[in-house]
PDB file of all heavy atoms in Angstrom:
ATOM      1  N   MET A   1      12.403  24.253   8.294  1.00  0.00           N
ATOM      2  CA  MET A   1      11.721  23.066   7.883  1.00  0.00           C
ATOM      3  C   MET A   1      12.567  21.836   8.204  1.00  0.00           C
ATOM      4  O   MET A   1      12.046  20.859   8.711  1.00  0.00           O
ATOM      5  CB  MET A   1      11.429  23.132   6.390  1.00  0.00           C
ATOM      6  CG  MET A   1      10.269  22.298   5.976  1.00  0.00           C
ATOM      7  SD  MET A   1       9.770  22.634   4.289  1.00  0.00           S
ATOM      8  CE  MET A   1      10.796  21.516   3.427  1.00  0.00           C
ATOM      9  N   LEU A   2      13.851  21.909   7.927  1.00  0.00           N
ATOM     10  CA  LEU A   2      14.717  20.761   8.198  1.00  0.00           C
ATOM     11  C   LEU A   2      14.794  20.450   9.684  1.00  0.00           C
ATOM     12  O   LEU A   2      14.915  19.296  10.073  1.00  0.00           O
ATOM     13  CB  LEU A   2      16.116  21.005   7.643  1.00  0.00           C
ATOM     14  CG  LEU A   2      16.230  21.056   6.125  1.00  0.00           C
ATOM     15  CD1 LEU A   2      17.639  21.446   5.722  1.00  0.00           C
ATOM     16  CD2 LEU A   2      15.839  19.738   5.500  1.00  0.00           C
ATOM     17  N   ALA A   3      14.716  21.464  10.509  1.00  0.00           N
ATOM     18  CA  ALA A   3      14.790  21.266  11.954  1.00  0.00           C
ATOM     19  C   ALA A   3      13.444  20.870  12.548  1.00  0.00           C
ATOM     20  O   ALA A   3      13.347  20.592  13.730  1.00  0.00           O
ATOM     21  CB  ALA A   3      15.296  22.543  12.626  1.00  0.00           C
ATOM     22  N   GLY A   4      12.387  20.867  11.704  1.00  0.00           N
ATOM     23  CA  GLY A   4      11.056  20.521  12.203  1.00  0.00           C
ATOM     24  C   GLY A   4      10.334  21.674  12.865  1.00  0.00           C
ATOM     25  O   GLY A   4       9.305  21.476  13.512  1.00  0.00           O
ATOM     26  N   LEU A   5      10.833  22.874  12.713  1.00  0.00           N
ATOM     27  CA  LEU A   5      10.211  24.032  13.341  1.00  0.00           C
ATOM     28  C   LEU A   5       9.145  24.670  12.463  1.00  0.00           C
ATOM     29  O   LEU A   5       8.285  25.392  12.956  1.00  0.00           O
ATOM     30  CB  LEU A   5      11.278  25.079  13.689  1.00  0.00           C
ATOM     31  CG  LEU A   5      12.412  24.580  14.601  1.00  0.00           C
ATOM     32  CD1 LEU A   5      13.463  25.670  14.775  1.00  0.00           C
ATOM     33  CD2 LEU A   5      11.850  24.135  15.942  1.00  0.00           C
ATOM     34  N   LYS A   6       9.198  24.419  11.170  1.00  0.00           N
ATOM     35  CA  LYS A   6       8.222  24.954  10.212  1.00  0.00           C
ATOM     36  C   LYS A   6       7.684  23.805   9.380  1.00  0.00           C
ATOM     37  O   LYS A   6       8.388  22.834   9.120  1.00  0.00           O
ATOM     38  CB  LYS A   6       8.877  25.977   9.273  1.00  0.00           C
ATOM     39  CG  LYS A   6       9.486  27.160   9.948  1.00  0.00           C
ATOM     40  CD  LYS A   6       8.447  28.177  10.240  1.00  0.00           C
ATOM     41  CE  LYS A   6       9.109  29.430  10.828  1.00  0.00           C
ATOM     42  NZ  LYS A   6       8.169  30.453  11.126  1.00  0.00           N
ATOM     43  N   SER A   7       6.439  23.919   8.965  1.00  0.00           N
ATOM     44  CA  SER A   7       5.873  22.886   8.104  1.00  0.00           C
ATOM     45  C   SER A   7       6.260  23.155   6.649  1.00  0.00           C
ATOM     46  O   SER A   7       6.565  24.280   6.278  1.00  0.00           O
ATOM     47  CB  SER A   7       4.356  22.861   8.231  1.00  0.00           C
ATOM     48  OG  SER A   7       3.812  24.096   7.808  1.00  0.00           O
ATOM     49  N   GLY A   8       6.260  22.115   5.858  1.00  0.00           N
ATOM     50  CA  GLY A   8       6.531  22.253   4.432  1.00  0.00           C
ATOM     51  C   GLY A   8       5.249  22.609   3.705  1.00  0.00           C
ATOM     52  O   GLY A   8       4.373  23.298   4.247  1.00  0.00           O
ATOM     53  N   ARG A   9       5.122  22.116   2.505  1.00  0.00           N
ATOM     54  CA  ARG A   9       3.902  22.352   1.736  1.00  0.00           C
ATOM     55  C   ARG A   9       2.714  21.741   2.475  1.00  0.00           C
ATOM     56  O   ARG A   9       2.798  20.638   2.981  1.00  0.00           O
ATOM     57  CB  ARG A   9       4.018  21.730   0.357  1.00  0.00           C
ATOM     58  CG  ARG A   9       5.039  22.399  -0.508  1.00  0.00           C
ATOM     59  CD  ARG A   9       5.284  21.716  -1.835  1.00  0.00           C
ATOM     60  NE  ARG A   9       4.331  20.724  -2.212  1.00  0.00           N
ATOM     61  CZ  ARG A   9       3.719  20.669  -3.409  1.00  0.00           C
ATOM     62  NH1 ARG A   9       4.009  21.548  -4.318  1.00  0.00           N
ATOM     63  NH2 ARG A   9       2.869  19.724  -3.676  1.00  0.00           N
ATOM     64  N   THR A  10       1.628  22.464   2.534  1.00  0.00           N
ATOM     65  CA  THR A  10       0.438  21.966   3.223  1.00  0.00           C
ATOM     66  C   THR A  10      -0.710  21.678   2.268  1.00  0.00           C
ATOM     67  O   THR A  10      -1.736  21.165   2.685  1.00  0.00           O
ATOM     68  CB  THR A  10      -0.021  22.971   4.295  1.00  0.00           C
ATOM     69  OG1 THR A  10      -0.257  24.243   3.678  1.00  0.00           O
ATOM     70  CG2 THR A  10       1.042  23.123   5.386  1.00  0.00           C
ATOM     71  N   SER A  11      -0.550  22.022   0.992  1.00  0.00           N
ATOM     72  CA  SER A  11      -1.586  21.730   0.011  1.00  0.00           C
ATOM     73  C   SER A  11      -0.951  21.579  -1.366  1.00  0.00           C
ATOM     74  O   SER A  11       0.202  21.962  -1.576  1.00  0.00           O
ATOM     75  CB  SER A  11      -2.644  22.837  -0.029  1.00  0.00           C
ATOM     76  OG  SER A  11      -2.126  23.996  -0.657  1.00  0.00           O
ATOM     77  N   GLU A  12      -1.708  21.050  -2.313  1.00  0.00           N
ATOM     78  CA  GLU A  12      -1.223  20.874  -3.683  1.00  0.00           C
ATOM     79  C   GLU A  12      -0.971  22.214  -4.368  1.00  0.00           C
ATOM     80  O   GLU A  12      -0.203  22.291  -5.315  1.00  0.00           O
ATOM     81  CB  GLU A  12      -2.238  20.068  -4.502  1.00  0.00           C
ATOM     82  CG  GLU A  12      -2.337  18.622  -4.067  1.00  0.00           C
ATOM     83  CD  GLU A  12      -1.074  17.843  -4.383  1.00  0.00           C
ATOM     84  OE1 GLU A  12      -0.468  18.075  -5.437  1.00  0.00           O
ATOM     85  OE2 GLU A  12      -0.687  17.001  -3.548  1.00  0.00           O
ATOM     86  N   GLU A  13      -1.601  23.296  -3.883  1.00  0.00           N
ATOM     87  CA  GLU A  13      -1.425  24.608  -4.494  1.00  0.00           C
ATOM     88  C   GLU A  13      -0.136  25.291  -4.049  1.00  0.00           C
ATOM     89  O   GLU A  13       0.310  26.250  -4.676  1.00  0.00           O
ATOM     90  CB  GLU A  13      -2.626  25.513  -4.174  1.00  0.00           C
ATOM     91  CG  GLU A  13      -3.901  25.117  -4.895  1.00  0.00           C
ATOM     92  CD  GLU A  13      -4.610  23.945  -4.233  1.00  0.00           C
ATOM     93  OE1 GLU A  13      -4.512  23.798  -2.988  1.00  0.00           O
ATOM     94  OE2 GLU A  13      -5.239  23.153  -4.946  1.00  0.00           O
ATOM     95  N   ASP A  14       0.458  24.833  -2.951  1.00  0.00           N
ATOM     96  CA  ASP A  14       1.705  25.426  -2.473  1.00  0.00           C
ATOM     97  C   ASP A  14       2.817  25.164  -3.481  1.00  0.00           C
ATOM     98  O   ASP A  14       2.858  24.122  -4.125  1.00  0.00           O
ATOM     99  CB  ASP A  14       2.101  24.842  -1.127  1.00  0.00           C
ATOM    100  CG  ASP A  14       1.212  25.312   0.004  1.00  0.00           C
ATOM    101  OD1 ASP A  14       0.435  26.256  -0.204  1.00  0.00           O
ATOM    102  OD2 ASP A  14       1.308  24.725   1.094  1.00  0.00           O
ATOM    103  N   VAL A  15       3.726  26.119  -3.625  1.00  0.00           N
ATOM    104  CA  VAL A  15       4.833  26.013  -4.566  1.00  0.00           C
ATOM    105  C   VAL A  15       6.135  26.047  -3.776  1.00  0.00           C
ATOM    106  O   VAL A  15       6.290  26.825  -2.841  1.00  0.00           O
ATOM    107  CB  VAL A  15       4.799  27.186  -5.580  1.00  0.00           C
ATOM    108  CG1 VAL A  15       6.004  27.145  -6.491  1.00  0.00           C
ATOM    109  CG2 VAL A  15       3.508  27.145  -6.377  1.00  0.00           C
ATOM    110  N   THR A  16       7.070  25.202  -4.172  1.00  0.00           N
ATOM    111  CA  THR A  16       8.398  25.208  -3.565  1.00  0.00           C
ATOM    112  C   THR A  16       9.347  25.934  -4.497  1.00  0.00           C
ATOM    113  O   THR A  16       9.381  25.654  -5.684  1.00  0.00           O
ATOM    114  CB  THR A  16       8.894  23.762  -3.345  1.00  0.00           C
ATOM    115  OG1 THR A  16       7.961  23.093  -2.497  1.00  0.00           O
ATOM    116  CG2 THR A  16      10.261  23.747  -2.710  1.00  0.00           C
ATOM    117  N   VAL A  17      10.111  26.871  -3.962  1.00  0.00           N
ATOM    118  CA  VAL A  17      11.067  27.638  -4.745  1.00  0.00           C
ATOM    119  C   VAL A  17      12.461  27.278  -4.263  1.00  0.00           C
ATOM    120  O   VAL A  17      12.728  27.251  -3.065  1.00  0.00           O
ATOM    121  CB  VAL A  17      10.834  29.153  -4.589  1.00  0.00           C
ATOM    122  CG1 VAL A  17      11.886  29.948  -5.333  1.00  0.00           C
ATOM    123  CG2 VAL A  17       9.441  29.518  -5.053  1.00  0.00           C
ATOM    124  N   PHE A  18      13.354  26.985  -5.204  1.00  0.00           N
ATOM    125  CA  PHE A  18      14.733  26.654  -4.864  1.00  0.00           C
ATOM    126  C   PHE A  18      15.628  27.847  -5.143  1.00  0.00           C
ATOM    127  O   PHE A  18      15.530  28.489  -6.181  1.00  0.00           O
ATOM    128  CB  PHE A  18      15.220  25.461  -5.692  1.00  0.00           C
ATOM    129  CG  PHE A  18      16.694  25.220  -5.559  1.00  0.00           C
ATOM    130  CD1 PHE A  18      17.202  24.606  -4.440  1.00  0.00           C
ATOM    131  CD2 PHE A  18      17.570  25.631  -6.552  1.00  0.00           C
ATOM    132  CE1 PHE A  18      18.569  24.396  -4.300  1.00  0.00           C
ATOM    133  CE2 PHE A  18      18.927  25.424  -6.431  1.00  0.00           C
ATOM    134  CZ  PHE A  18      19.430  24.806  -5.297  1.00  0.00           C
ATOM    135  N   ALA A  19      16.488  28.147  -4.205  1.00  0.00           N
ATOM    136  CA  ALA A  19      17.498  29.181  -4.411  1.00  0.00           C
ATOM    137  C   ALA A  19      18.838  28.589  -3.994  1.00  0.00           C
ATOM    138  O   ALA A  19      18.986  28.119  -2.871  1.00  0.00           O
ATOM    139  CB  ALA A  19      17.180  30.413  -3.577  1.00  0.00           C
ATOM    140  N   ALA A  20      19.777  28.597  -4.899  1.00  0.00           N
ATOM    141  CA  ALA A  20      21.098  28.071  -4.595  1.00  0.00           C
ATOM    142  C   ALA A  20      21.717  28.883  -3.456  1.00  0.00           C
ATOM    143  O   ALA A  20      21.600  30.096  -3.422  1.00  0.00           O
ATOM    144  CB  ALA A  20      21.983  28.128  -5.831  1.00  0.00           C
ATOM    145  N   VAL A  21      22.361  28.196  -2.541  1.00  0.00           N
ATOM    146  CA  VAL A  21      22.920  28.893  -1.383  1.00  0.00           C
ATOM    147  C   VAL A  21      24.438  28.769  -1.295  1.00  0.00           C
ATOM    148  O   VAL A  21      25.050  29.308  -0.395  1.00  0.00           O
ATOM    149  CB  VAL A  21      22.299  28.375  -0.071  1.00  0.00           C
ATOM    150  CG1 VAL A  21      20.838  28.720  -0.014  1.00  0.00           C
ATOM    151  CG2 VAL A  21      22.502  26.879   0.077  1.00  0.00           C
ATOM    152  N   GLY A  22      25.027  28.054  -2.211  1.00  0.00           N
ATOM    153  CA  GLY A  22      26.474  27.872  -2.141  1.00  0.00           C
ATOM    154  C   GLY A  22      27.025  27.445  -3.474  1.00  0.00           C
ATOM    155  O   GLY A  22      26.439  27.700  -4.520  1.00  0.00           O
ATOM    156  N   LEU A  23      28.129  26.766  -3.411  1.00  0.00           N
ATOM    157  CA  LEU A  23      28.732  26.223  -4.614  1.00  0.00           C
ATOM    158  C   LEU A  23      27.917  25.020  -5.090  1.00  0.00           C
ATOM    159  O   LEU A  23      27.225  24.382  -4.288  1.00  0.00           O
ATOM    160  CB  LEU A  23      30.172  25.803  -4.319  1.00  0.00           C
ATOM    161  CG  LEU A  23      31.101  26.946  -3.886  1.00  0.00           C
ATOM    162  CD1 LEU A  23      32.441  26.393  -3.426  1.00  0.00           C
ATOM    163  CD2 LEU A  23      31.285  27.928  -5.023  1.00  0.00           C
ATOM    164  N   PRO A  24      27.980  24.698  -6.381  1.00  0.00           N
ATOM    165  CA  PRO A  24      27.153  23.600  -6.910  1.00  0.00           C
ATOM    166  C   PRO A  24      27.309  22.286  -6.147  1.00  0.00           C
ATOM    167  O   PRO A  24      26.317  21.600  -5.895  1.00  0.00           O
ATOM    168  CB  PRO A  24      27.633  23.462  -8.356  1.00  0.00           C
ATOM    169  CG  PRO A  24      28.097  24.836  -8.719  1.00  0.00           C
ATOM    170  CD  PRO A  24      28.711  25.384  -7.456  1.00  0.00           C
ATOM    171  N   PHE A  25      28.529  21.925  -5.739  1.00  0.00           N
ATOM    172  CA  PHE A  25      28.683  20.653  -5.032  1.00  0.00           C
ATOM    173  C   PHE A  25      28.014  20.697  -3.662  1.00  0.00           C
ATOM    174  O   PHE A  25      27.540  19.680  -3.159  1.00  0.00           O
ATOM    175  CB  PHE A  25      30.165  20.250  -4.915  1.00  0.00           C
ATOM    176  CG  PHE A  25      30.953  21.015  -3.890  1.00  0.00           C
ATOM    177  CD1 PHE A  25      31.024  20.558  -2.586  1.00  0.00           C
ATOM    178  CD2 PHE A  25      31.633  22.162  -4.233  1.00  0.00           C
ATOM    179  CE1 PHE A  25      31.756  21.249  -1.638  1.00  0.00           C
ATOM    180  CE2 PHE A  25      32.367  22.852  -3.294  1.00  0.00           C
ATOM    181  CZ  PHE A  25      32.430  22.405  -1.988  1.00  0.00           C
ATOM    182  N   GLN A  26      27.917  21.879  -3.041  1.00  0.00           N
ATOM    183  CA  GLN A  26      27.227  22.001  -1.757  1.00  0.00           C
ATOM    184  C   GLN A  26      25.726  21.797  -1.946  1.00  0.00           C
ATOM    185  O   GLN A  26      25.076  21.129  -1.140  1.00  0.00           O
ATOM    186  CB  GLN A  26      27.498  23.365  -1.128  1.00  0.00           C
ATOM    187  CG  GLN A  26      28.938  23.555  -0.701  1.00  0.00           C
ATOM    188  CD  GLN A  26      29.226  24.986  -0.300  1.00  0.00           C
ATOM    189  OE1 GLN A  26      28.779  25.929  -0.967  1.00  0.00           O
ATOM    190  NE2 GLN A  26      29.982  25.154   0.779  1.00  0.00           N
ATOM    191  N   ASP A  27      25.173  22.389  -3.009  1.00  0.00           N
ATOM    192  CA  ASP A  27      23.750  22.210  -3.302  1.00  0.00           C
ATOM    193  C   ASP A  27      23.456  20.754  -3.623  1.00  0.00           C
ATOM    194  O   ASP A  27      22.437  20.202  -3.196  1.00  0.00           O
ATOM    195  CB  ASP A  27      23.313  23.104  -4.469  1.00  0.00           C
ATOM    196  CG  ASP A  27      23.388  24.587  -4.121  1.00  0.00           C
ATOM    197  OD1 ASP A  27      23.232  24.929  -2.931  1.00  0.00           O
ATOM    198  OD2 ASP A  27      23.595  25.381  -5.037  1.00  0.00           O
ATOM    199  N   LEU A  28      24.342  20.107  -4.364  1.00  0.00           N
ATOM    200  CA  LEU A  28      24.156  18.704  -4.697  1.00  0.00           C
ATOM    201  C   LEU A  28      24.185  17.838  -3.442  1.00  0.00           C
ATOM    202  O   LEU A  28      23.358  16.942  -3.279  1.00  0.00           O
ATOM    203  CB  LEU A  28      25.233  18.248  -5.685  1.00  0.00           C
ATOM    204  CG  LEU A  28      25.172  16.786  -6.100  1.00  0.00           C
ATOM    205  CD1 LEU A  28      23.846  16.470  -6.774  1.00  0.00           C
ATOM    206  CD2 LEU A  28      26.339  16.448  -7.012  1.00  0.00           C
ATOM    207  N   ALA A  29      25.102  18.105  -2.549  1.00  0.00           N
ATOM    208  CA  ALA A  29      25.188  17.338  -1.307  1.00  0.00           C
ATOM    209  C   ALA A  29      23.920  17.511  -0.474  1.00  0.00           C
ATOM    210  O   ALA A  29      23.380  16.537   0.066  1.00  0.00           O
ATOM    211  CB  ALA A  29      26.415  17.759  -0.511  1.00  0.00           C
ATOM    212  N   ALA A  30      23.418  18.725  -0.389  1.00  0.00           N
ATOM    213  CA  ALA A  30      22.186  18.969   0.368  1.00  0.00           C
ATOM    214  C   ALA A  30      20.996  18.288  -0.301  1.00  0.00           C
ATOM    215  O   ALA A  30      20.165  17.665   0.371  1.00  0.00           O
ATOM    216  CB  ALA A  30      21.939  20.472   0.491  1.00  0.00           C
ATOM    217  N   ALA A  31      20.915  18.391  -1.614  1.00  0.00           N
ATOM    218  CA  ALA A  31      19.806  17.761  -2.347  1.00  0.00           C
ATOM    219  C   ALA A  31      19.848  16.251  -2.205  1.00  0.00           C
ATOM    220  O   ALA A  31      18.801  15.597  -2.111  1.00  0.00           O
ATOM    221  CB  ALA A  31      19.853  18.157  -3.818  1.00  0.00           C
ATOM    222  N   TRP A  32      21.044  15.681  -2.170  1.00  0.00           N
ATOM    223  CA  TRP A  32      21.166  14.226  -2.029  1.00  0.00           C
ATOM    224  C   TRP A  32      20.594  13.767  -0.689  1.00  0.00           C
ATOM    225  O   TRP A  32      19.888  12.766  -0.613  1.00  0.00           O
ATOM    226  CB  TRP A  32      22.623  13.785  -2.163  1.00  0.00           C
ATOM    227  CG  TRP A  32      22.767  12.301  -2.080  1.00  0.00           C
ATOM    228  CD1 TRP A  32      23.302  11.587  -1.057  1.00  0.00           C
ATOM    229  CD2 TRP A  32      22.340  11.348  -3.052  1.00  0.00           C
ATOM    230  NE1 TRP A  32      23.234  10.243  -1.334  1.00  0.00           N
ATOM    231  CE2 TRP A  32      22.645  10.073  -2.555  1.00  0.00           C
ATOM    232  CE3 TRP A  32      21.726  11.455  -4.293  1.00  0.00           C
ATOM    233  CZ2 TRP A  32      22.367   8.908  -3.260  1.00  0.00           C
ATOM    234  CZ3 TRP A  32      21.445  10.284  -4.994  1.00  0.00           C
ATOM    235  CH2 TRP A  32      21.758   9.040  -4.475  1.00  0.00           C
ATOM    236  N   HIS A  33      20.821  14.507   0.371  1.00  0.00           N
ATOM    237  CA  HIS A  33      20.264  14.148   1.680  1.00  0.00           C
ATOM    238  C   HIS A  33      18.738  14.229   1.666  1.00  0.00           C
ATOM    239  O   HIS A  33      18.057  13.372   2.223  1.00  0.00           O
ATOM    240  CB  HIS A  33      20.840  15.043   2.776  1.00  0.00           C
ATOM    241  CG  HIS A  33      22.258  14.727   3.113  1.00  0.00           C
ATOM    242  ND1 HIS A  33      22.621  13.622   3.849  1.00  0.00           N
ATOM    243  CD2 HIS A  33      23.404  15.357   2.804  1.00  0.00           C
ATOM    244  CE1 HIS A  33      23.929  13.585   3.977  1.00  0.00           C
ATOM    245  NE2 HIS A  33      24.423  14.629   3.343  1.00  0.00           N
ATOM    246  N   VAL A  34      18.211  15.244   1.019  1.00  0.00           N
ATOM    247  CA  VAL A  34      16.752  15.376   0.913  1.00  0.00           C
ATOM    248  C   VAL A  34      16.188  14.220   0.102  1.00  0.00           C
ATOM    249  O   VAL A  34      15.192  13.596   0.480  1.00  0.00           O
ATOM    250  CB  VAL A  34      16.359  16.735   0.281  1.00  0.00           C
ATOM    251  CG1 VAL A  34      14.868  16.794  -0.007  1.00  0.00           C
ATOM    252  CG2 VAL A  34      16.796  17.873   1.182  1.00  0.00           C
ATOM    253  N   TYR A  35      16.815  13.900  -1.010  1.00  0.00           N
ATOM    254  CA  TYR A  35      16.377  12.794  -1.870  1.00  0.00           C
ATOM    255  C   TYR A  35      16.385  11.477  -1.100  1.00  0.00           C
ATOM    256  O   TYR A  35      15.421  10.722  -1.145  1.00  0.00           O
ATOM    257  CB  TYR A  35      17.281  12.710  -3.098  1.00  0.00           C
ATOM    258  CG  TYR A  35      17.025  11.506  -3.962  1.00  0.00           C
ATOM    259  CD1 TYR A  35      15.927  11.480  -4.811  1.00  0.00           C
ATOM    260  CD2 TYR A  35      17.871  10.406  -3.924  1.00  0.00           C
ATOM    261  CE1 TYR A  35      15.679  10.374  -5.604  1.00  0.00           C
ATOM    262  CE2 TYR A  35      17.630   9.293  -4.712  1.00  0.00           C
ATOM    263  CZ  TYR A  35      16.528   9.286  -5.549  1.00  0.00           C
ATOM    264  OH  TYR A  35      16.285   8.184  -6.321  1.00  0.00           O
ATOM    265  N   GLN A  36      17.465  11.206  -0.382  1.00  0.00           N
ATOM    266  CA  GLN A  36      17.572   9.972   0.381  1.00  0.00           C
ATOM    267  C   GLN A  36      16.482   9.886   1.456  1.00  0.00           C
ATOM    268  O   GLN A  36      15.912   8.827   1.696  1.00  0.00           O
ATOM    269  CB  GLN A  36      18.955   9.855   1.030  1.00  0.00           C
ATOM    270  CG  GLN A  36      20.068   9.600   0.053  1.00  0.00           C
ATOM    271  CD  GLN A  36      19.930   8.234  -0.613  1.00  0.00           C
ATOM    272  OE1 GLN A  36      19.665   7.248   0.042  1.00  0.00           O
ATOM    273  NE2 GLN A  36      20.113   8.210  -1.915  1.00  0.00           N
ATOM    274  N   SER A  37      16.166  11.004   2.085  1.00  0.00           N
ATOM    275  CA  SER A  37      15.128  11.027   3.108  1.00  0.00           C
ATOM    276  C   SER A  37      13.744  10.797   2.515  1.00  0.00           C
ATOM    277  O   SER A  37      12.868  10.222   3.153  1.00  0.00           O
ATOM    278  CB  SER A  37      15.139  12.362   3.856  1.00  0.00           C
ATOM    279  OG  SER A  37      16.345  12.508   4.556  1.00  0.00           O
ATOM    280  N   ALA A  38      13.548  11.257   1.283  1.00  0.00           N
ATOM    281  CA  ALA A  38      12.242  11.132   0.640  1.00  0.00           C
ATOM    282  C   ALA A  38      11.993   9.730   0.092  1.00  0.00           C
ATOM    283  O   ALA A  38      10.846   9.330  -0.093  1.00  0.00           O
ATOM    284  CB  ALA A  38      12.107  12.149  -0.489  1.00  0.00           C
ATOM    285  N   GLN A  39      13.055   8.984  -0.165  1.00  0.00           N
ATOM    286  CA  GLN A  39      12.910   7.627  -0.697  1.00  0.00           C
ATOM    287  C   GLN A  39      12.094   6.777   0.270  1.00  0.00           C
ATOM    288  O   GLN A  39      12.388   6.711   1.448  1.00  0.00           O
ATOM    289  CB  GLN A  39      14.278   6.975  -0.906  1.00  0.00           C
ATOM    290  CG  GLN A  39      15.051   7.564  -2.040  1.00  0.00           C
ATOM    291  CD  GLN A  39      14.466   7.157  -3.381  1.00  0.00           C
ATOM    292  OE1 GLN A  39      13.394   7.570  -3.776  1.00  0.00           O
ATOM    293  NE2 GLN A  39      15.205   6.337  -4.074  1.00  0.00           N
ATOM    294  N   GLY A  40      11.057   6.149  -0.220  1.00  0.00           N
ATOM    295  CA  GLY A  40      10.248   5.259   0.591  1.00  0.00           C
ATOM    296  C   GLY A  40       9.274   5.959   1.519  1.00  0.00           C
ATOM    297  O   GLY A  40       8.589   5.306   2.290  1.00  0.00           O
ATOM    298  N   ASP A  41       9.198   7.282   1.470  1.00  0.00           N
ATOM    299  CA  ASP A  41       8.253   8.028   2.316  1.00  0.00           C
ATOM    300  C   ASP A  41       6.945   8.169   1.555  1.00  0.00           C
ATOM    301  O   ASP A  41       6.878   8.860   0.548  1.00  0.00           O
ATOM    302  CB  ASP A  41       8.836   9.396   2.659  1.00  0.00           C
ATOM    303  CG  ASP A  41       8.000  10.157   3.672  1.00  0.00           C
ATOM    304  OD1 ASP A  41       6.814   9.822   3.848  1.00  0.00           O
ATOM    305  OD2 ASP A  41       8.534  11.091   4.277  1.00  0.00           O
ATOM    306  N   ASP A  42       5.903   7.500   2.023  1.00  0.00           N
ATOM    307  CA  ASP A  42       4.615   7.523   1.337  1.00  0.00           C
ATOM    308  C   ASP A  42       3.984   8.912   1.304  1.00  0.00           C
ATOM    309  O   ASP A  42       3.110   9.176   0.488  1.00  0.00           O
ATOM    310  CB  ASP A  42       3.649   6.535   1.987  1.00  0.00           C
ATOM    311  CG  ASP A  42       4.101   5.096   1.805  1.00  0.00           C
ATOM    312  OD1 ASP A  42       4.852   4.823   0.836  1.00  0.00           O
ATOM    313  OD2 ASP A  42       3.718   4.242   2.632  1.00  0.00           O
ATOM    314  N   ALA A  43       4.410   9.797   2.188  1.00  0.00           N
ATOM    315  CA  ALA A  43       3.853  11.149   2.207  1.00  0.00           C
ATOM    316  C   ALA A  43       4.418  12.005   1.078  1.00  0.00           C
ATOM    317  O   ALA A  43       3.866  13.053   0.762  1.00  0.00           O
ATOM    318  CB  ALA A  43       4.143  11.817   3.552  1.00  0.00           C
ATOM    319  N   VAL A  44       5.505  11.565   0.458  1.00  0.00           N
ATOM    320  CA  VAL A  44       6.127  12.313  -0.635  1.00  0.00           C
ATOM    321  C   VAL A  44       5.605  11.756  -1.955  1.00  0.00           C
ATOM    322  O   VAL A  44       5.792  10.596  -2.263  1.00  0.00           O
ATOM    323  CB  VAL A  44       7.664  12.199  -0.583  1.00  0.00           C
ATOM    324  CG1 VAL A  44       8.293  12.935  -1.753  1.00  0.00           C
ATOM    325  CG2 VAL A  44       8.185  12.716   0.733  1.00  0.00           C
ATOM    326  N   SER A  45       4.949  12.614  -2.716  1.00  0.00           N
ATOM    327  CA  SER A  45       4.412  12.172  -3.999  1.00  0.00           C
ATOM    328  C   SER A  45       5.406  12.465  -5.115  1.00  0.00           C
ATOM    329  O   SER A  45       6.305  13.289  -4.958  1.00  0.00           O
ATOM    330  CB  SER A  45       3.075  12.863  -4.285  1.00  0.00           C
ATOM    331  OG  SER A  45       3.260  14.254  -4.366  1.00  0.00           O
ATOM    332  N   GLY A  46       5.221  11.829  -6.222  1.00  0.00           N
ATOM    333  CA  GLY A  46       6.076  12.079  -7.377  1.00  0.00           C
ATOM    334  C   GLY A  46       5.742  13.398  -8.027  1.00  0.00           C
ATOM    335  O   GLY A  46       4.727  14.016  -7.752  1.00  0.00           O
ATOM    336  N   VAL A  47       6.608  13.843  -8.903  1.00  0.00           N
ATOM    337  CA  VAL A  47       6.409  15.098  -9.615  1.00  0.00           C
ATOM    338  C   VAL A  47       6.352  14.791 -11.101  1.00  0.00           C
ATOM    339  O   VAL A  47       7.238  14.136 -11.637  1.00  0.00           O
ATOM    340  CB  VAL A  47       7.564  16.081  -9.331  1.00  0.00           C
ATOM    341  CG1 VAL A  47       7.388  17.344 -10.139  1.00  0.00           C
ATOM    342  CG2 VAL A  47       7.642  16.396  -7.848  1.00  0.00           C
ATOM    343  N   ASP A  48       5.298  15.259 -11.763  1.00  0.00           N
ATOM    344  CA  ASP A  48       5.146  15.077 -13.200  1.00  0.00           C
ATOM    345  C   ASP A  48       5.627  16.348 -13.875  1.00  0.00           C
ATOM    346  O   ASP A  48       4.957  17.368 -13.879  1.00  0.00           O
ATOM    347  CB  ASP A  48       3.683  14.793 -13.539  1.00  0.00           C
ATOM    348  CG  ASP A  48       3.475  14.567 -15.022  1.00  0.00           C
ATOM    349  OD1 ASP A  48       4.469  14.471 -15.770  1.00  0.00           O
ATOM    350  OD2 ASP A  48       2.306  14.481 -15.437  1.00  0.00           O
ATOM    351  N   PHE A  49       6.822  16.310 -14.451  1.00  0.00           N
ATOM    352  CA  PHE A  49       7.385  17.479 -15.098  1.00  0.00           C
ATOM    353  C   PHE A  49       6.807  17.721 -16.486  1.00  0.00           C
ATOM    354  O   PHE A  49       7.083  18.742 -17.099  1.00  0.00           O
ATOM    355  CB  PHE A  49       8.912  17.352 -15.185  1.00  0.00           C
ATOM    356  CG  PHE A  49       9.585  17.465 -13.847  1.00  0.00           C
ATOM    357  CD1 PHE A  49      10.069  16.349 -13.211  1.00  0.00           C
ATOM    358  CD2 PHE A  49       9.723  18.695 -13.232  1.00  0.00           C
ATOM    359  CE1 PHE A  49      10.695  16.442 -11.974  1.00  0.00           C
ATOM    360  CE2 PHE A  49      10.353  18.813 -11.999  1.00  0.00           C
ATOM    361  CZ  PHE A  49      10.837  17.676 -11.382  1.00  0.00           C
ATOM    362  N   ASP A  50       6.015  16.801 -17.006  1.00  0.00           N
ATOM    363  CA  ASP A  50       5.412  16.959 -18.321  1.00  0.00           C
ATOM    364  C   ASP A  50       4.080  17.699 -18.265  1.00  0.00           C
ATOM    365  O   ASP A  50       3.515  18.027 -19.292  1.00  0.00           O
ATOM    366  CB  ASP A  50       5.195  15.601 -18.986  1.00  0.00           C
ATOM    367  CG  ASP A  50       6.529  14.927 -19.299  1.00  0.00           C
ATOM    368  OD1 ASP A  50       7.498  15.648 -19.611  1.00  0.00           O
ATOM    369  OD2 ASP A  50       6.591  13.690 -19.220  1.00  0.00           O
ATOM    370  N   ALA A  51       3.585  17.956 -17.079  1.00  0.00           N
ATOM    371  CA  ALA A  51       2.266  18.589 -16.929  1.00  0.00           C
ATOM    372  C   ALA A  51       2.315  20.064 -17.213  1.00  0.00           C
ATOM    373  O   ALA A  51       3.254  20.730 -17.182  1.00  0.00           O
ATOM    374  CB  ALA A  51       1.729  18.347 -15.528  1.00  0.00           C
TER     375      ALA A  51
END
């Protein structure tokens, strides 16, 4: 997905599953890059954790 070879979620019913792949600081560094890329992207919707 990161390389653009696979599509991400294609519908609201799709679920994303996270699996840690390294040490916590490595996961944090990877998540920070994803977060920064998602900022200002109109295609990325918010997540309501209270639902």
